KETI-93922 format. One record per atom (N, C-alpha, C, O, CB): residue in three letters; x, y, z. Coordinates in steps of 0.1 Angstrom, whole numbers, plus 5000, padded with zeros to 4 digits. Each point is the difference from the previous one (the first is absolute). Glycine has a CB too. Layout:
REM residues N
+------+------+------+------+
! resn !   c1 !   c2 !   c3 !
+------+------+------+------+
!  ala !    X !    Y !    Z !
...
+------+------+------+------+
REM end
This chain:
REM residues 83
+------+------+------+------+
! resn !   c1 !   c2 !   c3 !
+------+------+------+------+
!  met ! 2183 ! 5802 ! 8630 !
!  met ! 4991 ! 5005 ! 4991 !
!  met ! 4994 ! 4985 ! 5004 !
!  met ! 5006 ! 4990 ! 5001 !
!  met ! 5007 ! 5030 ! 4977 !
!  asp ! 4971 ! 4981 ! 5023 !
!  asp ! 4993 ! 4987 ! 5001 !
!  asp ! 4991 ! 4998 ! 4990 !
!  asp ! 4993 ! 4989 ! 5000 !
!  asp ! 5010 ! 5012 ! 5022 !
!  gly ! 4996 ! 5008 ! 4968 !
!  gly ! 4989 ! 4994 ! 4988 !
!  gly ! 4993 ! 5009 ! 4999 !
!  gly ! 4993 ! 5001 ! 4990 !
!  gly ! 5004 ! 4977 ! 5012 !
!  lys ! 5003 ! 5034 ! 5009 !
!  lys ! 4992 ! 5008 ! 5000 !
!  lys ! 4999 ! 5011 ! 4992 !
!  lys ! 5011 ! 5002 ! 4995 !
!  lys ! 4989 ! 4989 ! 5022 !
!  ser ! 4991 ! 5018 ! 4979 !
!  ser ! 5003 ! 5017 ! 4994 !
!  ser ! 5009 ! 5008 ! 5008 !
!  ser ! 5000 ! 4999 ! 5012 !
!  ser ! 4977 ! 5002 ! 4980 !
!  val ! 5030 ! 5005 ! 5002 !
!  val ! 5005 ! 5010 ! 5008 !
!  val ! 4998 ! 5015 ! 4998 !
!  val ! 5002 ! 5005 ! 4989 !
!  val ! 5013 ! 4978 ! 5013 !
!  asn ! 4979 ! 5025 ! 5009 !
!  asn ! 4995 ! 5005 ! 5003 !
!  asn ! 5008 ! 5014 ! 5000 !
!  asn ! 5008 ! 5000 ! 5010 !
!  asn ! 4979 ! 4981 ! 4997 !
!  gly ! 5013 ! 5033 ! 4983 !
!  gly ! 5014 ! 5010 ! 5004 !
!  gly ! 5011 ! 4994 ! 4998 !
!  gly ! 5008 ! 5001 ! 5010 !
!  gly ! 4983 ! 5011 ! 5007 !
!  ala ! 5012 ! 4983 ! 4976 !
!  ala ! 5013 ! 4995 ! 4993 !
!  ala ! 5000 ! 5008 ! 4986 !
!  ala ! 4991 ! 4997 ! 4992 !
!  ala ! 5010 ! 4978 ! 5020 !
!  glu ! 5013 ! 5039 ! 4985 !
!  glu ! 5003 ! 5003 ! 4993 !
!  glu ! 5003 ! 4995 ! 4987 !
!  glu ! 5007 ! 4990 ! 5000 !
!  glu ! 4994 ! 5020 ! 5017 !
!  val ! 4995 ! 4994 ! 4971 !
!  val ! 5000 ! 4996 ! 4990 !
!  val ! 5008 ! 5009 ! 4990 !
!  val ! 4997 ! 5012 ! 5001 !
!  val ! 4982 ! 4978 ! 5007 !
!  arg ! 5032 ! 5007 ! 4980 !
!  arg ! 5008 ! 5014 ! 4995 !
!  arg ! 4995 ! 4994 ! 4987 !
!  arg ! 4996 ! 4988 ! 4998 !
!  arg ! 5030 ! 5022 ! 5018 !
!  ile ! 4974 ! 5002 ! 4975 !
!  ile ! 5002 ! 4996 ! 4984 !
!  ile ! 5010 ! 5009 ! 4994 !
!  ile ! 5002 ! 5013 ! 5002 !
!  ile ! 4973 ! 4980 ! 4996 !
!  glu ! 5031 ! 4999 ! 4995 !
!  glu ! 5010 ! 5012 ! 4994 !
!  glu ! 5003 ! 4994 ! 4990 !
!  glu ! 5001 ! 4988 ! 4999 !
!  glu ! 5009 ! 5023 ! 5017 !
!  gly ! 4993 ! 5000 ! 4973 !
!  gly ! 5003 ! 4992 ! 4984 !
!  gly ! 4994 ! 5007 ! 4989 !
!  gly ! 4998 ! 5012 ! 4998 !
!  gly ! 5001 ! 4965 ! 5012 !
!  gly ! 4997 ! 5013 ! 4982 !
!  gly ! 4989 ! 5004 ! 4984 !
!  gly ! 5009 ! 5010 ! 4994 !
!  gly ! 5010 ! 5004 ! 5005 !
!  gly ! 4963 ! 4995 ! 5004 !
!  gly ! 5022 ! 5005 ! 4980 !
!  gly ! 5001 ! 5009 ! 4991 !
!  gly ! 5007 ! 5015 ! 5003 !
!  gly ! 5010 ! 5006 ! 4995 !
!  gly ! 4970 ! 4979 ! 4998 !
!  thr ! 5011 ! 5020 ! 5019 !
!  thr ! 5006 ! 5013 ! 5002 !
!  thr ! 5005 ! 4998 ! 5016 !
!  thr ! 5000 ! 5011 ! 5005 !
!  thr ! 4983 ! 5004 ! 4977 !
!  gly ! 5021 ! 4977 ! 5025 !
!  gly ! 5007 ! 4997 ! 5011 !
!  gly ! 4991 ! 5005 ! 5011 !
!  gly ! 5004 ! 5009 ! 5009 !
!  gly ! 5020 ! 4991 ! 4979 !
!  ala ! 4964 ! 4994 ! 5012 !
!  ala ! 4993 ! 5004 ! 5015 !
!  ala ! 5006 ! 4996 ! 5009 !
!  ala ! 5009 ! 4991 ! 5000 !
!  ala ! 4971 ! 5009 ! 4994 !
!  ala ! 5013 ! 5008 ! 5018 !
!  ala ! 5005 ! 4990 ! 5010 !
!  ala ! 4990 ! 5000 ! 5012 !
!  ala ! 4998 ! 5011 ! 5006 !
!  ala ! 5029 ! 4993 ! 4988 !
!  leu ! 4968 ! 4989 ! 5009 !
!  leu ! 4981 ! 5002 ! 5006 !
!  leu ! 5004 ! 4990 ! 5011 !
!  leu ! 5010 ! 4992 ! 4999 !
!  leu ! 4970 ! 5012 ! 4978 !
!  ser ! 5009 ! 4999 ! 5036 !
!  ser ! 5003 ! 4993 ! 5013 !
!  ser ! 4988 ! 5003 ! 5005 !
!  ser ! 4993 ! 5011 ! 4998 !
!  ser ! 5032 ! 4990 ! 5006 !
!  gly ! 4970 ! 4985 ! 5005 !
!  gly ! 4984 ! 5000 ! 5002 !
!  gly ! 4998 ! 4993 ! 5017 !
!  gly ! 5004 ! 5007 ! 5009 !
!  gly ! 4988 ! 4988 ! 4958 !
!  lys ! 5004 ! 4998 ! 5034 !
!  lys ! 4995 ! 4992 ! 5012 !
!  lys ! 4989 ! 4989 ! 5001 !
!  lys ! 4989 ! 5003 ! 4998 !
!  lys ! 5018 ! 5017 ! 5010 !
!  thr ! 4997 ! 4966 ! 4995 !
!  thr ! 4988 ! 4994 ! 4997 !
!  thr ! 4988 ! 4999 ! 5010 !
!  thr ! 5002 ! 5004 ! 5011 !
!  thr ! 5014 ! 4985 ! 4976 !
!  asp ! 4969 ! 5005 ! 5008 !
!  asp ! 4994 ! 5003 ! 5010 !
!  asp ! 4999 ! 4990 ! 5009 !
!  asp ! 5010 ! 4995 ! 5005 !
!  asp ! 4980 ! 5019 ! 4982 !
!  gln ! 4997 ! 4981 ! 5014 !
!  gln ! 4994 ! 4994 ! 5011 !
!  gln ! 5003 ! 4986 ! 4998 !
!  gln ! 5003 ! 4992 ! 5009 !
!  gln ! 4978 ! 5025 ! 4995 !
!  lys ! 5017 ! 4979 ! 4979 !
!  lys ! 5000 ! 4989 ! 4999 !
!  lys ! 5018 ! 5000 ! 4989 !
!  lys ! 5004 ! 4990 ! 4993 !
!  lys ! 4962 ! 5006 ! 5011 !
!  gly ! 5039 ! 5012 ! 4997 !
!  gly ! 5015 ! 4993 ! 4996 !
!  gly ! 4998 ! 5008 ! 4986 !
!  gly ! 5009 ! 4999 ! 4992 !
!  gly ! 4996 ! 4971 ! 5022 !
!  arg ! 4985 ! 5038 ! 4982 !
!  arg ! 4998 ! 5002 ! 4984 !
!  arg ! 5008 ! 5017 ! 4999 !
!  arg ! 5003 ! 5006 ! 5010 !
!  arg ! 4969 ! 4978 ! 4987 !
!  tyr ! 5031 ! 5019 ! 4992 !
!  tyr ! 5009 ! 5009 ! 4994 !
!  tyr ! 5000 ! 5003 ! 4986 !
!  tyr ! 5005 ! 4992 ! 4991 !
!  tyr ! 5007 ! 5000 ! 5026 !
!  val ! 4980 ! 5025 ! 4979 !
!  val ! 5005 ! 5002 ! 4986 !
!  val ! 5001 ! 5010 ! 5001 !
!  val ! 4998 ! 5009 ! 5008 !
!  val ! 4993 ! 4978 ! 4980 !
!  phe ! 5017 ! 5013 ! 4998 !
!  phe ! 5006 ! 5014 ! 4994 !
!  phe ! 4992 ! 5001 ! 4983 !
!  phe ! 4999 ! 4991 ! 4991 !
!  phe ! 5029 ! 5007 ! 5025 !
!  lys ! 4969 ! 5016 ! 4985 !
!  lys ! 4990 ! 4998 ! 4988 !
!  lys ! 5008 ! 5012 ! 4989 !
!  lys ! 5010 ! 5008 ! 5001 !
!  lys ! 4962 ! 4984 ! 5016 !
!  asn ! 5019 ! 5006 ! 4972 !
!  asn ! 5012 ! 5005 ! 4988 !
!  asn ! 5012 ! 5001 ! 4998 !
!  asn ! 5008 ! 5009 ! 4998 !
!  asn ! 4979 ! 5000 ! 5000 !
!  leu ! 5013 ! 4981 ! 5004 !
!  leu ! 5022 ! 4995 ! 4995 !
!  leu ! 5002 ! 4998 ! 4987 !
!  leu ! 4997 ! 4989 ! 4996 !
!  leu ! 5008 ! 4996 ! 5022 !
!  gly ! 5001 ! 5025 ! 4973 !
!  gly ! 5007 ! 4992 ! 4989 !
!  gly ! 5003 ! 4991 ! 5000 !
!  gly ! 5003 ! 4992 ! 5009 !
!  gly ! 5002 ! 5019 ! 4987 !
!  asp ! 4993 ! 4988 ! 4987 !
!  asp ! 5009 ! 4984 ! 4998 !
!  asp ! 5015 ! 5001 ! 5006 !
!  asp ! 5005 ! 5011 ! 5005 !
!  asp ! 4982 ! 4982 ! 4971 !
!  gly ! 5019 ! 4996 ! 5021 !
!  gly ! 5015 ! 4999 ! 5008 !
!  gly ! 5000 ! 4990 ! 5005 !
!  gly ! 4991 ! 4991 ! 4999 !
!  gly ! 5014 ! 5030 ! 5007 !
!  his ! 5006 ! 4978 ! 5002 !
!  his ! 5009 ! 4989 ! 5010 !
!  his ! 5004 ! 5008 ! 5016 !
!  his ! 5008 ! 5008 ! 5002 !
!  his ! 5007 ! 4980 ! 4972 !
!  tyr ! 4976 ! 5006 ! 5035 !
!  tyr ! 5001 ! 5004 ! 5010 !
!  tyr ! 5001 ! 4991 ! 5013 !
!  tyr ! 4995 ! 4989 ! 5003 !
!  tyr ! 4994 ! 5028 ! 4983 !
!  arg ! 5023 ! 4995 ! 5021 !
!  arg ! 5002 ! 4989 ! 5014 !
!  arg ! 4994 ! 5002 ! 5012 !
!  arg ! 5002 ! 5010 ! 5007 !
!  arg ! 5017 ! 4986 ! 4984 !
!  val ! 4973 ! 4991 ! 5012 !
!  val ! 4991 ! 5001 ! 5011 !
!  val ! 5006 ! 4995 ! 5013 !
!  val ! 5005 ! 4989 ! 5000 !
!  val ! 4978 ! 5008 ! 4983 !
!  thr ! 5018 ! 5011 ! 5032 !
!  thr ! 5004 ! 5003 ! 5006 !
!  thr ! 4992 ! 5000 ! 5013 !
!  thr ! 4994 ! 5010 ! 5004 !
!  thr ! 5018 ! 4997 ! 4977 !
!  val ! 4986 ! 4978 ! 5029 !
!  val ! 4992 ! 4999 ! 5011 !
!  val ! 5010 ! 5007 ! 5011 !
!  val ! 5012 ! 5000 ! 4999 !
!  val ! 4972 ! 4976 ! 4994 !
!  leu ! 5009 ! 5030 ! 5016 !
!  leu ! 5007 ! 5001 ! 5013 !
!  leu ! 4995 ! 4995 ! 5013 !
!  leu ! 4990 ! 5004 ! 5005 !
!  leu ! 5018 ! 5013 ! 4983 !
!  val ! 5000 ! 4975 ! 5015 !
!  val ! 4986 ! 4993 ! 5014 !
!  val ! 5012 ! 5005 ! 5014 !
!  val ! 5012 ! 4996 ! 5001 !
!  val ! 4972 ! 4971 ! 4985 !
!  asn ! 5008 ! 5042 ! 5024 !
!  asn ! 5014 ! 5001 ! 5014 !
!  asn ! 5013 ! 5005 ! 4992 !
!  asn ! 5011 ! 4995 ! 5002 !
!  asn ! 4980 ! 4981 ! 5015 !
!  lys ! 5007 ! 5033 ! 4973 !
!  lys ! 5012 ! 5009 ! 4998 !
!  lys ! 5010 ! 4986 ! 4985 !
!  lys ! 5009 ! 5003 ! 4993 !
!  lys ! 4990 ! 5014 ! 5043 !
!  ala ! 4993 ! 4971 ! 4965 !
!  ala ! 5009 ! 4989 ! 4995 !
!  ala ! 4997 ! 5004 ! 4985 !
!  ala ! 4989 ! 5004 ! 4996 !
!  ala ! 5010 ! 4974 ! 5025 !
!  pro ! 5011 ! 5021 ! 4971 !
!  pro ! 4994 ! 5001 ! 4984 !
!  pro ! 5000 ! 4987 ! 4997 !
!  pro ! 5008 ! 4993 ! 5006 !
!  pro ! 5001 ! 5029 ! 4984 !
!  thr ! 4984 ! 4972 ! 5002 !
!  thr ! 4998 ! 4988 ! 4992 !
!  thr ! 4996 ! 5007 ! 4986 !
!  thr ! 4992 ! 5010 ! 5000 !
!  thr ! 4999 ! 4972 ! 5022 !
!  ser ! 5013 ! 5015 ! 4968 !
!  ser ! 4995 ! 5006 ! 4985 !
!  ser ! 4999 ! 4988 ! 4990 !
!  ser ! 5006 ! 4989 ! 5001 !
!  ser ! 5008 ! 5034 ! 5002 !
!  leu ! 4977 ! 4980 ! 4985 !
!  leu ! 4999 ! 4990 ! 4988 !
!  leu ! 5004 ! 5010 ! 4988 !
!  leu ! 4993 ! 5011 ! 4998 !
!  leu ! 4987 ! 4971 ! 5012 !
!  asp ! 5032 ! 5013 ! 4982 !
!  asp ! 5006 ! 5013 ! 4988 !
!  asp ! 4995 ! 4997 ! 4993 !
!  asp ! 4999 ! 4988 ! 5001 !
!  asp ! 5020 ! 5019 ! 5000 !
!  asp ! 4976 ! 4998 ! 4990 !
!  asp ! 4993 ! 5004 ! 4980 !
!  asp ! 4987 ! 4992 ! 4999 !
!  asp ! 4997 ! 4989 ! 4994 !
!  asp ! 5030 ! 5011 ! 4990 !
!  val ! 4966 ! 5009 ! 5024 !
!  val ! 4984 ! 4999 ! 4997 !
!  val ! 4997 ! 5008 ! 4989 !
!  val ! 5001 ! 5013 ! 5000 !
!  val ! 4994 ! 4985 ! 5023 !
!  ala ! 4998 ! 4991 ! 4965 !
!  ala ! 5001 ! 5013 ! 4991 !
!  ala ! 4987 ! 5001 ! 4998 !
!  ala ! 4991 ! 4991 ! 5000 !
!  ala ! 5030 ! 5009 ! 4989 !
!  val ! 4976 ! 5016 ! 5007 !
!  val ! 4984 ! 5004 ! 5005 !
!  val ! 4996 ! 5004 ! 4983 !
!  val ! 5007 ! 5006 ! 4992 !
!  val ! 4996 ! 5007 ! 5038 !
!  arg ! 4986 ! 4982 ! 4967 !
!  arg ! 4991 ! 5009 ! 4993 !
!  arg ! 4989 ! 5005 ! 5003 !
!  arg ! 4991 ! 4995 ! 5007 !
!  arg ! 5017 ! 4997 ! 4980 !
!  ser ! 4991 ! 5022 ! 5004 !
!  ser ! 4993 ! 5011 ! 5011 !
!  ser ! 4988 ! 4994 ! 5006 !
!  ser ! 4996 ! 4999 ! 5011 !
!  ser ! 5012 ! 5022 ! 4978 !
!  thr ! 4987 ! 4974 ! 4993 !
!  thr ! 4986 ! 4998 ! 4996 !
!  thr ! 4995 ! 4984 ! 5010 !
!  thr ! 4989 ! 4995 ! 5000 !
!  thr ! 5015 ! 5019 ! 4969 !
!  val ! 5003 ! 4984 ! 5036 !
!  val ! 4997 ! 4983 ! 5003 !
!  val ! 5004 ! 5001 ! 5015 !
!  val ! 5011 ! 5003 ! 5004 !
!  val ! 4997 ! 4981 ! 4971 !
!  pro ! 4981 ! 5013 ! 5033 !
!  pro ! 5002 ! 5001 ! 5020 !
!  pro ! 5006 ! 4988 ! 5000 !
!  pro ! 4998 ! 4990 ! 4993 !
!  pro ! 4980 ! 5024 ! 5019 !
!  met ! 5031 ! 4988 ! 5000 !
!  met ! 5012 ! 4983 ! 5002 !
!  met ! 4998 ! 5000 ! 5011 !
!  met ! 4998 ! 5011 ! 5005 !
!  met ! 5023 ! 4987 ! 4982 !
!  arg ! 4979 ! 4990 ! 5024 !
!  arg ! 5003 ! 4994 ! 5014 !
!  arg ! 5016 ! 4997 ! 4996 !
!  arg ! 5007 ! 4994 ! 4991 !
!  arg ! 4966 ! 4994 ! 5020 !
!  val ! 5028 ! 5021 ! 5002 !
!  val ! 5020 ! 4995 ! 5005 !
!  val ! 4993 ! 4991 ! 5015 !
!  val ! 4991 ! 5002 ! 5008 !
!  val ! 5033 ! 5029 ! 4984 !
!  glu ! 4982 ! 4962 ! 5008 !
!  glu ! 4993 ! 4992 ! 5015 !
!  glu ! 5013 ! 4998 ! 5006 !
!  glu ! 5006 ! 4995 ! 4991 !
!  glu ! 4972 ! 4991 ! 5002 !
!  phe ! 5031 ! 5014 ! 5017 !
!  phe ! 5012 ! 4996 ! 5009 !
!  phe ! 4995 ! 4990 ! 5014 !
!  phe ! 4992 ! 5001 ! 5010 !
!  phe ! 5021 ! 5025 ! 4981 !
!  asn ! 4997 ! 4963 ! 5004 !
!  asn ! 5002 ! 4988 ! 5012 !
!  asn ! 5011 ! 5007 ! 5009 !
!  asn ! 5012 ! 4999 ! 4997 !
!  asn ! 4983 ! 4978 ! 4988 !
!  leu ! 5000 ! 5032 ! 5027 !
!  leu ! 5013 ! 5007 ! 5006 !
!  leu ! 5005 ! 4984 ! 5007 !
!  leu ! 5012 ! 4998 ! 5003 !
!  leu ! 4981 ! 5034 ! 5005 !
!  lys ! 4999 ! 4959 ! 4994 !
!  lys ! 5011 ! 4988 ! 5011 !
!  lys ! 5007 ! 4994 ! 4992 !
!  lys ! 5010 ! 4994 ! 5005 !
!  lys ! 4976 ! 4999 ! 5013 !
!  ala ! 5012 ! 5005 ! 4962 !
!  ala ! 5011 ! 4993 ! 4993 !
!  ala ! 5008 ! 5006 ! 4995 !
!  ala ! 5007 ! 4995 ! 4991 !
!  ala ! 4982 ! 4991 ! 5006 !
!  ile ! 5012 ! 5028 ! 5007 !
!  ile ! 5012 ! 5016 ! 5005 !
!  ile ! 5010 ! 5000 ! 5005 !
!  ile ! 5012 ! 5001 ! 4997 !
!  ile ! 4974 ! 5008 ! 5008 !
!  ala ! 5008 ! 4989 ! 5004 !
!  ala ! 5010 ! 5001 ! 5017 !
!  ala ! 5002 ! 4980 ! 4997 !
!  ala ! 5003 ! 4994 ! 5010 !
!  ala ! 4980 ! 5034 ! 5015 !
!  ala ! 5015 ! 4966 ! 4964 !
!  ala ! 5006 ! 4986 ! 4997 !
!  ala ! 5015 ! 5002 ! 4992 !
!  ala ! 5010 ! 4993 ! 4998 !
!  ala ! 4963 ! 4995 ! 5000 !
!  gly ! 5023 ! 5023 ! 4998 !
!  gly ! 5012 ! 5000 ! 4988 !
!  gly ! 4995 ! 4999 ! 4985 !
!  gly ! 5009 ! 5003 ! 4992 !
!  gly ! 5006 ! 4986 ! 5024 !
!  lys ! 4974 ! 5008 ! 4980 !
!  lys ! 4991 ! 4996 ! 4991 !
!  lys ! 4991 ! 5011 ! 4992 !
!  lys ! 4992 ! 5006 ! 5006 !
!  lys ! 5009 ! 4975 ! 5009 !
!  lys ! 5002 ! 5022 ! 4970 !
!  lys ! 4996 ! 5011 ! 4993 !
!  lys ! 4984 ! 4996 ! 4996 !
!  lys ! 4996 ! 4991 ! 4992 !
!  lys ! 5032 ! 5015 ! 5000 !
!  pro ! 4965 ! 5004 ! 5016 !
!  pro ! 4985 ! 5003 ! 4998 !
!  pro ! 4994 ! 4997 ! 4984 !
!  pro ! 5005 ! 5009 ! 4992 !
!  pro ! 4999 ! 5009 ! 5028 !
!  arg ! 4989 ! 4976 ! 4974 !
!  arg ! 4996 ! 4996 ! 4989 !
!  arg ! 4982 ! 5010 ! 5000 !
!  arg ! 4991 ! 5002 ! 5009 !
!  arg ! 5027 ! 4967 ! 4991 !
!  leu ! 4985 ! 5034 ! 4985 !
!  leu ! 4984 ! 5004 ! 4996 !
!  leu ! 4990 ! 4994 ! 4996 !
!  leu ! 4989 ! 5006 ! 4999 !
!  leu ! 5019 ! 5007 ! 4997 !
+------+------+------+------+
REM end
């Protein structure tokens, strides 16, 4: 990874109070959106070329938009991403 956005990466989110499981793809700017999630803790997983990297236990409050960014280069080096 060279610091540029990743287009077409798969992003999965699982958990919350309902056990929701959703997936989507990043756009040309590396962005992804999951709407109408209920409050709870979720596991967000990013797959690039089918290789998973994940950020565990993201707390979501349904009325507050949030942004979670992934530094895939740092993750590949074994560093946990920061919120």
